[in-house]
MDTraj code that builds the backbone (N, CA, C; nanometers):
import mdtraj as md
import numpy as np

residues = "MET LYS LYS LEU VAL PHE TYR LEU PHE ILE PHE CYS SER SER PHE CYS PHE SER GLN LYS ILE LYS LYS TYR ASN GLU TYR LYS SER ILE TYR ASN SER GLN LEU GLN CYS LEU GLY VAL GLY THR PRO GLY SER TYR LEU LEU GLU VAL GLY ILE SER GLN LYS ARG LYS LYS PRO ASP TYR GLU LYS ALA LYS LYS SER ALA ILE PHE SER VAL LEU PHE ASN GLY ILE SER GLY ASN ILE ASP TYR GLY CYS ASP PRO GLN LYS PRO ILE LEU ASN VAL ASP SER PHE GLU LYS ASN LEU LYS TYR PHE GLU ASP PHE PHE GLU TYR GLY LYS PHE ALA GLN PHE VAL SER ILE SER ASN ASP GLU PHE VAL LYS LEU SER LYS MET LYS LYS GLY TYR LYS LEU ARG LEU LYS LEU ILE ILE ASN TYR GLU THR LEU ILE LYS LYS LEU GLU SER ASP GLY ILE ARG ILE GLY LEU GLY ASN TYR PHE".split()
xyz = np.array([
    [7.4149, -10.5647, -0.0368],
    [7.2999, -10.6508, -0.0212],
    [7.2713, -10.6765, 0.1266],
    [7.3770, -10.7002, 0.2046],
    [7.3597, -10.7267, 0.3472],
    [7.2991, -10.6055, 0.4178],
    [7.3436, -10.4856, 0.3745],
    [7.2902, -10.3635, 0.4350],
    [7.1406, -10.3504, 0.4073],
    [7.1019, -10.3806, 0.2856],
    [6.9612, -10.3717, 0.2480],
    [6.8767, -10.4677, 0.3302],
    [6.9238, -10.5893, 0.3470],
    [6.8521, -10.6887, 0.4279],
    [6.8449, -10.6424, 0.5730],
    [6.9561, -10.5884, 0.6220],
    [6.9597, -10.5399, 0.7597],
    [6.8581, -10.4272, 0.7811],
    [6.8560, -10.3274, 0.6915],
    [6.7622, -10.2159, 0.7044],
    [6.6178, -10.2618, 0.6884],
    [6.5966, -10.3556, 0.5998],
    [6.4628, -10.4115, 0.5817],
    [6.4167, -10.4822, 0.7086],
    [6.5074, -10.5569, 0.7697],
    [6.4759, -10.6253, 0.8951],
    [6.4421, -10.5255, 1.0058],
    [6.5224, -10.4221, 1.0191],
    [6.4998, -10.3193, 1.1220],
    [6.3655, -10.2510, 1.0990],
    [6.3371, -10.2151, 0.9746],
    [6.2115, -10.1490, 0.9432],
    [6.0930, -10.2382, 0.9750],
    [6.0987, -10.3622, 0.9328],
    [5.9878, -10.4560, 0.9536],
    [5.9661, -10.4829, 1.1014],
    [6.0751, -10.5061, 1.1755],
    [6.0595, -10.5362, 1.3172],
    [6.0057, -10.4159, 1.3937],
    [6.0512, -10.2962, 1.3622],
    [5.9999, -10.1785, 1.4321],
    [5.8550, -10.1516, 1.3941],
    [5.8182, -10.1752, 1.2674],
    [5.6812, -10.1553, 1.2232],
    [5.5879, -10.2556, 1.2912],
    [5.6272, -10.3826, 1.2940],
    [5.5444, -10.4873, 1.3570],
    [5.5296, -10.4610, 1.5054],
    [5.6380, -10.4223, 1.5723],
    [5.6330, -10.3950, 1.7151],
    [5.5421, -10.2761, 1.7438],
    [5.5502, -10.1717, 1.6605],
    [5.4669, -10.0538, 1.6844],
    [5.3199, -10.0853, 1.6620],
    [5.2869, -10.1773, 1.5702],
    [5.1471, -10.2162, 1.5483],
    [5.0919, -10.2881, 1.6704],
    [5.1724, -10.3737, 1.7322],
    [5.1275, -10.4460, 1.8511],
    [5.1045, -10.3491, 1.9664],
    [5.1996, -10.2623, 1.9890],
    [5.1884, -10.1663, 2.0982],
    [5.0711, -10.0726, 2.0733],
    [5.0410, -10.0465, 1.9477],
    [4.9312, -9.9567, 1.9138],
    [4.7987, -10.0092, 1.9697],
    [4.7728, -10.1391, 1.9591],
    [4.6491, -10.1973, 2.0101],
    [4.6441, -10.1872, 2.1626],
    [4.7552, -10.2134, 2.2296],
    [4.7610, -10.1999, 2.3748],
    [4.7332, -10.0554, 2.4150],
    [4.7958, -9.9615, 2.3463],
    [4.7759, -9.8195, 2.3782],
    [4.6322, -9.7764, 2.3540],
    [4.5675, -9.8353, 2.2538],
    [4.4261, -9.8054, 2.2286],
    [4.3407, -9.8492, 2.3480],
    [4.3633, -9.9692, 2.3964],
    [4.2900, -10.0173, 2.5134],
    [4.3244, -9.9349, 2.6371],
    [4.4522, -9.9006, 2.6506],
    [4.4952, -9.8225, 2.7667],
    [4.4288, -9.6855, 2.7688],
    [4.4119, -9.6243, 2.6521],
    [4.3472, -9.4928, 2.6493],
    [4.1977, -9.5036, 2.6778],
    [4.1345, -9.6116, 2.6327],
    [3.9916, -9.6301, 2.6605],
    [3.9690, -9.6588, 2.8081],
    [4.0506, -9.7450, 2.8642],
    [4.0310, -9.7899, 3.0020],
    [4.1301, -9.7262, 3.0985],
    [4.1651, -9.6023, 3.0730],
    [4.2537, -9.5288, 3.1612],
    [4.1809, -9.4971, 3.2915],
    [4.2420, -9.5302, 3.4026],
    [4.1770, -9.5039, 3.5311],
    [4.2807, -9.4792, 3.6392],
    [4.2311, -9.4288, 3.7502],
    [4.3133, -9.4097, 3.8686],
    [4.2576, -9.5009, 3.9772],
    [4.3433, -9.5825, 4.0351],
    [4.3002, -9.6740, 4.1401],
    [4.3584, -9.6317, 4.2736],
    [4.2775, -9.6489, 4.3764],
    [4.3247, -9.6268, 4.5122],
    [4.2725, -9.7416, 4.5976],
    [4.3628, -9.8075, 4.6667],
    [4.3227, -9.9193, 4.7510],
    [4.2619, -9.8657, 4.8805],
    [4.1435, -9.9162, 4.9139],
    [4.0742, -9.8727, 5.0349],
    [4.0661, -9.9824, 5.1406],
    [4.1158, -10.0999, 5.1076],
    [4.1166, -10.2064, 5.2063],
    [4.1250, -10.3437, 5.1430],
    [4.1553, -10.4398, 5.2299],
    [4.1625, -10.5789, 5.1895],
    [4.0412, -10.6482, 5.2478],
    [3.9678, -10.7181, 5.1624],
    [3.8465, -10.7864, 5.2078],
    [3.8740, -10.9313, 5.2390],
    [3.7822, -11.0166, 5.1998],
    [3.8026, -11.1589, 5.2182],
    [3.9329, -11.1962, 5.1497],
    [3.9943, -11.3045, 5.1906],
    [4.1244, -11.3383, 5.1315],
    [4.1223, -11.3342, 4.9785],
    [4.2112, -11.2524, 4.9244],
    [4.2233, -11.2425, 4.7793],
    [4.1371, -11.1375, 4.7142],
    [4.0698, -11.0528, 4.7918],
    [3.9891, -10.9468, 4.7316],
    [4.0303, -10.8114, 4.7873],
    [4.0144, -10.7098, 4.7040],
    [4.0511, -10.5735, 4.7406],
    [3.9331, -10.4805, 4.7189],
    [3.9193, -10.3842, 4.8094],
    [3.8228, -10.2766, 4.7915],
    [3.9011, -10.1603, 4.7316],
    [3.8626, -10.1200, 4.6116],
    [3.9333, -10.0145, 4.5400],
    [3.8389, -9.9017, 4.5049],
    [3.8923, -9.7816, 4.5005],
    [3.8179, -9.6694, 4.4454],
    [3.8785, -9.6417, 4.3086],
    [3.7945, -9.6466, 4.2062],
    [3.8392, -9.6245, 4.0698],
    [3.7865, -9.4900, 4.0221],
    [3.8705, -9.4174, 3.9512],
    [3.8312, -9.2894, 3.8948],
    [3.8512, -9.2911, 3.7443],
    [3.7460, -9.2561, 3.6704],
    [3.7542, -9.2508, 3.5242],
    [3.6970, -9.1186, 3.4747],
    [3.7350, -9.0817, 3.3541],
    [3.6775, -8.9649, 3.2877],
    [3.5751, -9.0139, 3.1873],
    [3.4657, -8.9407, 3.1776],
    [3.3616, -8.9762, 3.0813],
    [3.2964, -8.8495, 3.0294],
    [3.2270, -8.8622, 2.9165],
    [3.1664, -8.7454, 2.8538],
    [3.0267, -8.7162, 2.9065],
    [2.9525, -8.8195, 2.9409],
    [2.8134, -8.8018, 2.9838],
    [2.8025, -8.7948, 3.1351],
    [2.6927, -8.7366, 3.1803],
    [2.6701, -8.7223, 3.3237],
    [2.6278, -8.8552, 3.3871],
    [2.5553, -8.9372, 3.3124],
    [2.5096, -9.0654, 3.3652],
    [2.6313, -9.1556, 3.3897],
    [2.6468, -9.2092, 3.5117],
    [2.7636, -9.2928, 3.5422],
    [2.7715, -9.4164, 3.4522],
    [2.8883, -9.4405, 3.3978],
    [2.9136, -9.5569, 3.3127],
    [2.9816, -9.6637, 3.3983],
    [2.9011, -9.7463, 3.4630],
    [2.9525, -9.8482, 3.5537],
    [3.0357, -9.9532, 3.4806],
    [2.9944, -9.9898, 3.3603],
    [3.0678, -10.0919, 3.2845],
    [3.2092, -10.0449, 3.2525],
    [3.2215, -9.9202, 3.2097],
    [3.3540, -9.8668, 3.1781],
    [3.4401, -9.8614, 3.3042],
    [3.3803, -9.8255, 3.4162],
    [3.4553, -9.8200, 3.5420],
    [3.5051, -9.9590, 3.5815],
    [3.4196, -10.0604, 3.5654],
    [3.4610, -10.1970, 3.5977],
    [3.5731, -10.2438, 3.5052],
    [3.5562, -10.2206, 3.3753],
    [3.6590, -10.2610, 3.2791],
    [3.7901, -10.1893, 3.3079],
    [3.7818, -10.0609, 3.3395],
    [3.9014, -9.9826, 3.3676],
    [3.9739, -10.0342, 3.4911],
    [3.8981, -10.0701, 3.5926],
    [3.9590, -10.1222, 3.7148],
    [4.0308, -10.2540, 3.6874],
    [3.9654, -10.3449, 3.6158],
    [4.0273, -10.4736, 3.5842],
    [4.1514, -10.4531, 3.4966],
    [4.1412, -10.3658, 3.3966],
    [4.2558, -10.3392, 3.3085],
    [4.3732, -10.2845, 3.3898],
    [4.3452, -10.1929, 3.4811],
    [4.4516, -10.1351, 3.5630],
    [4.5139, -10.2387, 3.6556],
    [4.4326, -10.3242, 3.7146],
    [4.4855, -10.4292, 3.8022],
    [4.5735, -10.5246, 3.7210],
    [4.5291, -10.5597, 3.6004],
    [4.6043, -10.6527, 3.5170],
    [4.7383, -10.5954, 3.4716],
    [4.7392, -10.4708, 3.4253],
    [4.8570, -10.4180, 3.3580],
    [4.9299, -10.3063, 3.4316],
    [4.8714, -10.2508, 3.5383],
    [4.9378, -10.1447, 3.6149],
    [4.9636, -10.1840, 3.7586],
    [4.8872, -10.2793, 3.8094],
    [4.9015, -10.3199, 3.9485],
    [4.8172, -10.2334, 4.0412],
    [4.8315, -10.2591, 4.1699],
    [4.7578, -10.1842, 4.2719],
    [4.8591, -10.1143, 4.3601],
    [4.8449, -9.9832, 4.3707],
    [4.9371, -9.9093, 4.4572],
    [4.9003, -9.9357, 4.6020],
    [4.9987, -9.9384, 4.6861],
    [4.9751, -9.9660, 4.8276],
    [4.9193, -9.8453, 4.9002],
    [4.8575, -9.8722, 5.0137],
    [4.8039, -9.7667, 5.0985],
    [4.8160, -9.8144, 5.2429],
    [4.9170, -9.7661, 5.3128],
    [4.9465, -9.8122, 5.4480],
    [4.8312, -9.7835, 5.5429],
    [4.7610, -9.6714, 5.5226],
    [4.6503, -9.6345, 5.6106],
    [4.5389, -9.7393, 5.6117],
    [4.5214, -9.8095, 5.5004],
    [4.4143, -9.9082, 5.4886],
    [4.4660, -10.0516, 5.4896],
    [4.5938, -10.0711, 5.5135],
    [4.6508, -10.2056, 5.5195],
    [4.6688, -10.2720, 5.3849],
    [4.6847, -10.1935, 5.2799],
    [4.7016, -10.2481, 5.1444],
    [4.8491, -10.2516, 5.1075],
    [4.8981, -10.3698, 5.0785],
    [5.0330, -10.3823, 5.0255],
    [5.0285, -10.3591, 4.8753],
    [5.1325, -10.2988, 4.8189],
    [5.1332, -10.2803, 4.6732],
    [5.1337, -10.4161, 4.6018],
    [5.0603, -10.4244, 4.4942],
    [5.0555, -10.5462, 4.4136],
    [5.1095, -10.5137, 4.2755],
    [5.2025, -10.5935, 4.2296],
    [5.2592, -10.5743, 4.0959],
    [5.1531, -10.6061, 3.9918],
    [5.1731, -10.5563, 3.8702],
    [5.0797, -10.5945, 3.7632],
    [5.0796, -10.7466, 3.7457],
    [4.9635, -10.8010, 3.7175],
    [4.9513, -10.9450, 3.6980],
    [5.0185, -10.9846, 3.5667],
    [5.0059, -10.9011, 3.4649],
    [5.0601, -10.9295, 3.3319],
    [5.1390, -10.8095, 3.2813],
    [5.2085, -10.8292, 3.1693],
    [5.2788, -10.7180, 3.1060],
    [5.2223, -10.6944, 2.9666],
    [5.2740, -10.5940, 2.8995],
    [5.2251, -10.5561, 2.7672],
    [5.2410, -10.6717, 2.6691],
    [5.3505, -10.7452, 2.6790],
    [5.3734, -10.8585, 2.5887],
    [5.2631, -10.9629, 2.6018],
    [5.2168, -10.9868, 2.7229],
    [5.1079, -11.0822, 2.7433],
    [4.9813, -11.0351, 2.6745],
    [4.9574, -10.9057, 2.6784],
    [4.8409, -10.8504, 2.6099],
    [4.8512, -10.8735, 2.4598],
    [4.9675, -10.8455, 2.4047],
    [4.9862, -10.8582, 2.2603],
    [4.9827, -11.0031, 2.2139],
    [5.0404, -11.0934, 2.2917],
    [5.0408, -11.2350, 2.2546],
    [4.9001, -11.2946, 2.2589],
    [4.8165, -11.2406, 2.3455],
    [4.6820, -11.2941, 2.3671],
    [4.5758, -11.1903, 2.3356],
    [4.5949, -11.1181, 2.2279],
    [4.5063, -11.0082, 2.1912],
    [4.3613, -11.0534, 2.1776],
    [4.3377, -11.1631, 2.1106],
    [4.2013, -11.2144, 2.0899],
    [4.1361, -11.2473, 2.2249],
    [4.2135, -11.3067, 2.3143],
    [4.1630, -11.3410, 2.4476],
    [4.1145, -11.2155, 2.5201],
    [4.1943, -11.1092, 2.5176],
    [4.1580, -10.9875, 2.5900],
    [4.0463, -10.9107, 2.5214],
    [4.0386, -10.9169, 2.3902],
    [3.9245, -10.8557, 2.3219],
    [3.7954, -10.9235, 2.3670],
    [3.7948, -11.0567, 2.3702],
    [3.6777, -11.1300, 2.4179],
    [3.6526, -11.1032, 2.5661],
    [3.7597, -11.0985, 2.6433],
    [3.7514, -11.0788, 2.7878],
    [3.6807, -10.9481, 2.8220],
    [3.7165, -10.8414, 2.7513],
    [3.6575, -10.7114, 2.7819],
    [3.5283, -10.6846, 2.7064],
    [3.5175, -10.7288, 2.5838],
    [3.3999, -10.6962, 2.5037],
    [3.2792, -10.7850, 2.5326],
    [3.3014, -10.9082, 2.5736],
    [3.1899, -11.0001, 2.5982],
    [3.1589, -11.0193, 2.7460],
    [3.2154, -10.9347, 2.8313],
    [3.1782, -10.9327, 2.9728],
    [3.2400, -11.0403, 3.0595],
    [3.3432, -11.1073, 3.0128],
    [3.4072, -11.2116, 3.0933],
    [3.4773, -11.1544, 3.2164],
    [3.5102, -11.0264, 3.2104],
    [3.5762, -10.9589, 3.3219],
    [3.4829, -10.9421, 3.4420],
    [3.3517, -10.9414, 3.4177],
    [3.2525, -10.9038, 3.5189],
    [3.2487, -10.9982, 3.6382],
    [3.2929, -11.1222, 3.6216],
    [3.2898, -11.2160, 3.7323],
    [3.3956, -11.1846, 3.8390],
    [3.4876, -11.0945, 3.8091],
    [3.5953, -11.0614, 3.9018],
    [3.5790, -10.9258, 3.9691],
    [3.4712, -10.8543, 3.9375],
    [3.4529, -10.7204, 3.9914],
    [3.3060, -10.6984, 4.0251],
    [3.2829, -10.6271, 4.1346],
    [3.1461, -10.5902, 4.1706],
    [3.1481, -10.4520, 4.2348],
    [3.0373, -10.3831, 4.2211],
    [3.0246, -10.2501, 4.2820],
    [2.9907, -10.2699, 4.4286],
    [3.0649, -10.2034, 4.5156],
    [3.0415, -10.2218, 4.6583],
    [2.9093, -10.1604, 4.7013],
    [2.8772, -10.0416, 4.6481],
    [2.7523, -9.9768, 4.6844],
    [2.7282, -9.8604, 4.5889],
    [2.6115, -9.8581, 4.5274],
    [2.5795, -9.7508, 4.4321],
    [2.5703, -9.6139, 4.4982],
    [2.5506, -9.6114, 4.6295],
    [2.5344, -9.4835, 4.6987],
    [2.6643, -9.4046, 4.7068],
    [2.7780, -9.4724, 4.6920],
    [2.9061, -9.4062, 4.7084],
    [2.9683, -9.3672, 4.5744],
    [2.8851, -9.3236, 4.4824],
    [2.9322, -9.2782, 4.3522],
    [2.9525, -9.1272, 4.3593],
    [3.0709, -9.0835, 4.3193],
    [3.0999, -8.9403, 4.3148],
    [3.1141, -8.8999, 4.1689],
    [3.0383, -8.7991, 4.1295],
    [3.0427, -8.7494, 3.9928],
    [3.0714, -8.6001, 3.9992],
    [3.1802, -8.5575, 3.9394],
    [3.2146, -8.4155, 3.9415],
    [3.2355, -8.3638, 3.8000],
    [3.1940, -8.2406, 3.7776],
    [3.2018, -8.1758, 3.6464],
    [3.3448, -8.1297, 3.6224],
    [3.3917, -8.1550, 3.5018],
    [3.5238, -8.1082, 3.4610],
    [3.5069, -8.0230, 3.3355],
    [3.6162, -7.9702, 3.2810],
    [3.6072, -7.8884, 3.1605],
    [3.5389, -7.9624, 3.0467],
    [3.5863, -8.0816, 3.0178],
    [3.5304, -8.1626, 2.9101],
    [3.4785, -8.2923, 2.9688],
    [3.3568, -8.2937, 3.0121],
    [3.2969, -8.4156, 3.0633],
    [3.2888, -8.4206, 3.2147],
    [3.2942, -8.5423, 3.2663],
    [3.2760, -8.5664, 3.4086],
    [3.3809, -8.6632, 3.4596],
    [3.4073, -8.6545, 3.5884],
    [3.4969, -8.7467, 3.6563],
    [3.4101, -8.8350, 3.7458],
    [3.4160, -8.9650, 3.7242],
    [3.3383, -9.0616, 3.8011],
    [3.4319, -9.1359, 3.8944],
    [3.3951, -9.1409, 4.0219],
    [3.4701, -9.2175, 4.1211],
    [3.3712, -9.3089, 4.1919],
    [3.4034, -9.4368, 4.1951],
    [3.3189, -9.5286, 4.2698],
    [3.4020, -9.6406, 4.3286],
    [3.3435, -9.7083, 4.4255],
    [3.4130, -9.8140, 4.4974],
    [3.3753, -9.9492, 4.4387],
    [3.4782, -10.0298, 4.4149],
    [3.4605, -10.1624, 4.3572],
    [3.5331, -10.2665, 4.4411],
    [3.4853, -10.3874, 4.4327],
    [3.5540, -10.4999, 4.4955],
    [3.6105, -10.5855, 4.3828],
    [3.7409, -10.6104, 4.3877],
    [3.8089, -10.6911, 4.2870],
    [3.8485, -10.8239, 4.3502],
    [3.8097, -10.9328, 4.2881],
    [3.8510, -11.0670, 4.3317],
    [3.9850, -11.0985, 4.2668],
    [4.0888, -11.0507, 4.3292],
    [4.2249, -11.0546, 4.2754],
    [4.2758, -11.1979, 4.2572],
    [4.2647, -11.2787, 4.3606],
    [4.3164, -11.4161, 4.3538],
    [4.2406, -11.4997, 4.2512],
    [4.1094, -11.4827, 4.2434],
    [4.0292, -11.5567, 4.1461],
    [4.0687, -11.5174, 4.0048],
    [4.0955, -11.3898, 3.9831],
    [4.1397, -11.3407, 3.8524],
    [4.2725, -11.4048, 3.8139],
    [4.3653, -11.4109, 3.9061],
    [4.4961, -11.4723, 3.8787],
    [4.4793, -11.6201, 3.8450],
    [4.3974, -11.6900, 3.9223],
    [4.3761, -11.8338, 3.8971],
    [4.3132, -11.8574, 3.7602],
    [4.2196, -11.7724, 3.7214],
    [4.1554, -11.7855, 3.5907],
    [4.2569, -11.7653, 3.4778],
    [4.3414, -11.6640, 3.4909],
    [4.4424, -11.6379, 3.3890],
    [4.5433, -11.7524, 3.3805],
    [4.5763, -11.8121, 3.4945],
    [4.6677, -11.9263, 3.4941],
    [4.6025, -12.0486, 3.4312],
    [4.4760, -12.0733, 3.4629],
    [4.4082, -12.1898, 3.4054],
    [4.3857, -12.1743, 3.2547],
    [4.3736, -12.0502, 3.2068],
    [4.3571, -12.0254, 3.0640],
    [4.4904, -12.0205, 2.9898],
    [4.6016, -12.0306, 3.0641],
    [4.7333, -12.0307, 3.0017],
    [4.7859, -11.8938, 2.9656],
    [4.7257, -11.7896, 3.0169],
    [4.7695, -11.6529, 2.9874],
    [4.8845, -11.6135, 3.0792],
    [4.8774, -11.6568, 3.2028],
    [4.9799, -11.6261, 3.3034],
    [5.0384, -11.7570, 3.3513],
    [5.1691, -11.7591, 3.3691],
    [5.2349, -11.8788, 3.4196],
    [5.2583, -11.8583, 3.5682],
    [5.1963, -11.9420, 3.6501],
    [5.2099, -11.9334, 3.7941],
    [5.3167, -12.0282, 3.8435],
    [5.3491, -12.0169, 3.9710],
    [5.4495, -12.1050, 4.0288],
    [5.4067, -12.2505, 4.0258],
    [5.2764, -12.2757, 4.0335],
    [5.2253, -12.4124, 4.0298],
    [5.2560, -12.4837, 3.8987],
    [5.2798, -12.4083, 3.7934],
    [5.3122, -12.4673, 3.6639],
    [5.4552, -12.5204, 3.6581],
    [5.5398, -12.4781, 3.7524],
    [5.6788, -12.5221, 3.7510],
    [5.7020, -12.6476, 3.8328],
    [5.6071, -12.6859, 3.9146],
    [5.6268, -12.8022, 4.0019],
    [5.5453, -12.9198, 3.9578],
])
top = md.Topology()
chain = top.add_chain()
for i, resn in enumerate(residues, 1):
    res = top.add_residue(resn, chain, resSeq=i)
    for name in ("N", "CA", "C"):
        top.add_atom(name, md.element.get_by_symbol(name[0]), res)
traj = md.Trajectory(xyz[None], top)
């Protein structure tokens, strides 16, 4: 009987865990991007070049913005010594995404992310043809510190200020 309960527990926990990770992986595949830091702007903002793959030739600015925010939140920003960018760790981890799934669905689907990102200039859009679709590269400004403060005020991220 104990063995049966044990195997049932293992099966259920692995199944539940895989369902949670499945939703994160779905978002990760949609908003997969490559980020390159091009400089530090006003305090707490970064100039980034984001690269995404898309099927149509017309640039999908919304997807690029969402991808950049998703990458900053869950992958971090790689450093670039040439431009004075220090590496930034991911703001959140996969567990935070899963615990707050409804929050992130609303965040990305209803445009709440848009207040933290802006296109630096439409003229600097690079679109190149690939085997299946196009590669879009454009420059964005991310308000990194404002994003962190918003996540802390919403209770998604625990900052140092919460401990004092």
